[in-house]
N, C-alpha and C positions, 0 to 999 in steps of 0.2 A: 594405396597403406594396406599392410601386411596387419594380420592377425593380433600379434605381439605387439604392434606400434598403436593400433587402435586401444585395445586395451591400458596401455600405459597414458592415453590421455583421455579416456573414457570419462572420467568423474568429471572432467573440466569442458566438455563439449559444447556445453548451450551456456557457459561462463561466458559474457561477450564482454570485449572494450577493457578489460580490469587485468592487465599484462601482470601489474606491479603487486596488486594481491594474491594473484593466482601464484608469483613467484614466491611471496612470503608463505603461504599455507601448505605449498607444495613440501618446503624446506620444514617448515614446522610438523607434518605429517611422516616425513621421510627420517628425521631425527630426533630419537626420543627425548634428547640428554637435552634440546632445548625446547621442549615442547611444554606449552602454556597450557593449562587447565581451565579455565576462563576466557573467552576472546568476546568482544564486542564488534561488531561487524557496520557499522554504519558508511551512511548515502543517503542520496533525495531517492524520493520514490520514483522506481522503475528504474536504480541504476542496477539491478541484480543481487541483495543483498540476500534473500533466500534462496537463490538459484546458490550464489557461492557458498551460502551455509550448507546445502546439501554434497555438496561436490564435497568440501573440506569432510563432511560425514561420511561420506562411501570411502575416501582414500585413507583416511582414519580408522574405518572399520574394514573393512576387507583388507585380505593378505596383495600383497601386491601382485597382479597378474590373475587375481581370482573377478573375475569379470562379473558372474552373476550372483555374488554378493555383492558387488556394487550395481549392479542395473536394481537391485532390490532396495539400496538405500535410498536411490534416487527416487523410487517409485512409493518411497516411504513405507515399505512392508518389511523390512529387517526385524529381528528381535532386539535388536542392541542398538537401535532408532527410538528416541521416542523425541516427540515434535510437537509443538504445541503453536496454531494460528488459530487467537479468538475471531469469531465470527460476529463479537458482541460489541458492546460497547467500547468495555475493559476485560482484562485479565478477573476473574475472580480467585481471592483467597482459595477455594477448592481449588480448581485448575490449577496452581500454582503450588499448594500441596502435594499433589498429586506428583504433577512434575519432578517434586521435590523426592518424593519416596522412589519413586523410580532408580533417581540418581544414584541411588545406595546400591542397586542392583549390581553385579559383576558381570562382565560381558559373558552374555551363554556360550557365543559361535566366533564373534570378533574379536580382534586386538584391542578397540574401545568401547564402551557405552559412551551413545553421543546424545546430548540433550539439545533441542533445538529450538529456541526461543522464538520467533519470528518478529512479536509485535509487543518486544519488551518495554517501546515507550505509553504501553497501553496498560501499564501496571500503576494503581496508585498508592499511595507510600506504604500503608501498611501491608499492601500486598509483596514489594520489594524486599521488605523485609524479612517473609519469609524465606530468602531466597541468599540473604544474605552469608549465614553460615555455610549452606551448600557451596556458595560460591568461593566464601574462603580457604574451607577443609573440603575441598571433595574426594573421593576415595580414587585412588591412586591411576586406576586405570578409566576413569568418567572424565568427560570435557564437554564444559557448558560452550554452548554458541549462541548469543544475544544477537537480536538485530533490531533496528532503530533508525529512523531518521537521523540522527545527532547525539552526542554523548552526552550533550546537554537536556535532553530529553528523560533518562536517569538521573538517581539521586546519587547524589556525591558517595556515597557507600557504596554504590554497585558500583561506579566508575573506578573506586579504589580498588576494586578487587578484579577487575579484567584487564584481557591487553587489548586496545583499541586498533582495528582495522579502519582506514578510512577508505571509499571508492572514491573515484574520481568522477564528475562530469562529465559525462560523454558527449562531442561536438554532435550542432543539430547537423551536418553531412553525413558525419559516421551513421546515425540513427536512421536518416533516410534510406543510406544503402541496405543498410541492416532488412528496413523494413520494405523494401522494395526485394528484396532478395528473397524474404520472409513470405510475403502475402501477394507478389506479381505485381504490385498496385503500380502503376508508371512512378516517374522519379517527383514527377511534378508535385502527384498527390502526395508521396511519402513524402517529401522535403516539407512540407505545406504542416501534414500531421505530426511531422517531429517538432516543428517550429510551436503548433498552437498546444503540443501536449508539451511543451517545455522540458522535451530531450525523455520525457516518462516513458519507455519501450514499450509497457504492455496499453498504456491511451494511446499512444502513437500509435500501433498496430492498430486498435479500435475504429480510430478514425479514420485510418486509411482502408480499411474496410469496410466500413459502415456510412453509406451517405447520409443515412438519415440523421445521424449522429452528428457528422458535419453541419448538416444544416440546422440541429437543434441549438450547438454552440452560437452558428451566427446569427440565430434571431434572437438569441439570447443575450447577447451581445449589443445588437442593434436597439433593443426592446430598452434595456438601460440607459445606451444613450439618447433615446425618446425619452427618459423622465423627467419633467418639468416640475412635479407638485406632490401633493399628499397622494390625490385620487390616482394619479399615475402608479406613485410608490406602491401601493396595495394593489392594484391590477398585476404590475408587473412580479411582484413577491408573490402574489398566488399563483401565478404562471409557471415561476420558477420552481415552486414546490411541486404543483401538479408534472410537471415534465419528471422532476426528480424520484417522483412515488411510483410513476407508472414506467421510469427506466427501473427503478429498484423493484417491481412487481415482474417487468418482462425476465430478468436476469434470476430471480428466484422462486416464479411460481412451479415454475417445470420439474424444478430440484423438488420443491417443497412436496410437490403432490408425487413422484419416485419415492422421497422418504419412506412418505404415509404408506403405499402401499407396498411398500417393500416390508414396513411395519408389521401392517394385518398377514400380509403371507405369512410371517416368522411366528405371529402369536396364531396361526389355523383359523383366519377369520376371513371370510370368502366377500368381496368387493361389495359393497351396498348393504351387507350382511349389518343387525344393531352389536354395537361392541358392551361386550359382558363389562359388567360392573368390575369383577377382580381384575381388568387390566387396563381399564380406564386412564388409570394414573400413569402409563407408560405413553401412551397416546396424547396426554392433556404433557407431560413433560417434552415429548418431540414437538409439540405445539407452540410452549414454551421459547425452547429455542430457535424455532422459527422464528417468531418472532422478534426474540433478540436480534435474528440476523439479518430482518426487515429493514431494523431501524435502523442499524449498522448502516448497511446499504443505503437505507435513504440520506443519513448524516455522509457517508461519500461521498454521492450525487452531488448534493448540496454544496460539501468543501469540493469539489470540481469546478463546482460553478463560480465559486467566490474566485479560486485560484485563476478563473479564466479573467473572470472579472480585475483582478490583481495584476494580470499583466498587460490588460488592456489601459489603466491607468500611470503604472509605469510607461508605458507607452507615448502615453502624455506627458508626465515629466522628461521623456528623453529629447521629445519634440522642444519643450521647451527652455532643455538646456542645450539645442541644434544639434542633439545626435543624433542620428535618421538613418544610420548606417543597420542597427541591428534590432528594426523593430519584431515583435514579435507575431503582431495583427497588422501585417500590410495591406490586407487588403480591404483593410478601414481607415487604411492613411488619410484619405482626403477628411474624413467625420474629423480624427482626432486630430489633424493638423486645424480644425476649427475650433475645435476643443480647447486646444493651447495655446492657440491668440485668446481667446473668450475670457480664461481661466487666469488666476493667478497663481505663480507656485505653490505659496501659499494653500490653496483651497484644494489643489489637487493631494498635497500632501495629505491635509484633514483626510480627502477619500479614504488615499488608499490605509489610513491609520486605520479609518471607521472598518473598512472592508477585512484586515487583519483582526480588528477585535471581533467582527462579528464571525468570524473561523472559528476562535477560543469560545466562545457565547455559543455555540450551536456544539460544538464539542463536548461543553458541559454540561448540556442536556437545554440549554434554551428554547422556548419552543421556534421552531425555524421561522414560520410567516414570520411572525411579531420580529424578530432577528432582522429578516430580512428589512422587512416594513422598516422596519428604525434606520438600517442601513441606505435604502436609497431613499430616504426621505434628507440624508446629507449628501448626498450625491445630485438632490435636487436643488439645497439649498447651499451648498459649502458649507454647513454650519450642525455639528453634534447636537441632534434633540436632548 
C-alpha cells in the first residue's frame, strides 16, 4: 500500500466489521451539504462504537491527506477534539456543561470542532437537559457524536435531535479470527473467548490472553450451579464480590499510583515527603476521582459476572426449547442439560428475569453483595424473595 492510499484509509484502520457504518460516515464527512451536526452511534458493548466515533472525528477535523492531524485526533490530542468518557458511575452536570462550553468554540486548526461523548447512556435526566440546546442548535462547524448501547438508553428529547447510526453485531467466527490475528491465540481459544464474551471484542481479547480470567469465569458459573440454599447463596455472593473487587484493584492500582506520583512531582513534592496543607485539596480531588473510578470498575466487574450468568441460564432455556446448536457455554453442556430437565421453563424465566433486575439494581447503586445474595436465593428456590 503506497503512502497516499495509507493516508486515505488511516482514520478507519481500527474500525472492524462495520462496513456499512463506515461508508455512511465517510459520505457524511466528504459532503458538507448532507452533513448532520449531531450523531448517535449505537451498538452492543464491544461493537466498536468509540473507535468509529474517533475515526469519524479524524475524517471531519483533518484535511484530506493530512496524516499528522488524523493521528492527533485518533490519539485524542488534537485541539479541535473534545471527548468525554466517564470513569465514574454517571456523567455529572459539571462535565456536561464543560463539554457544551467547548462546543461553542470555533475550530482552531481543523475543518470542524468535534465533541465525542462515549458514555451518553450514563447521563441522568437533568444532565441530558444540559445538552438539548447544544444539540438542537450547534454552531455551524461543530459536530456532536454520542455513543450508547441503544437509542432507548437516551431521553426521547435527545433522540429527536440526533441522527442514529446502528452498528451490526459481529459473528462469533469473525470475532474469533480477529482475536486470533491480534493476540496470536490459537483458534480454539479465540473461538471460546469470542463465544463467552458474546462477541464483545475487548472482553474476548482479555479472555483469550488471560488464562486466570478464563478460569475465574468457569469457577464462578460452576459455583452458581452449585447453589442449593441460603447459605450457599451468601457464600457464593461474597466470593463473586471479592473476585470482582480484586480484579478492579488489579486494573486500577498501578494507574492510581502513577497518577499520584505524577501529581506530586508536578507540585514539587518528593516521594515520601509530607504534603503541605496548601496543596492537599488537589491530592484529595485526585483521590476522590480514583475512588469513583474504582466504584465504576467494581460495578462493571459485577455486571460482567451477571452477563455471564444470563448467558448460562439463557442456554438452559435454549435446551428446554430443544435448541442446542448455538450454546454460549458449551463446556457446561452436561450440567446445563441436567438443569434443563429438572427445572420448568417458568422457573428458568424467573431466574433470567431476576438476573436482569439485579443488573439494574447494582447500576442504580444497590449494595452489590445484598443484590447478589437475593438473586442467588432465586436461583436456589425458583422464587423471587
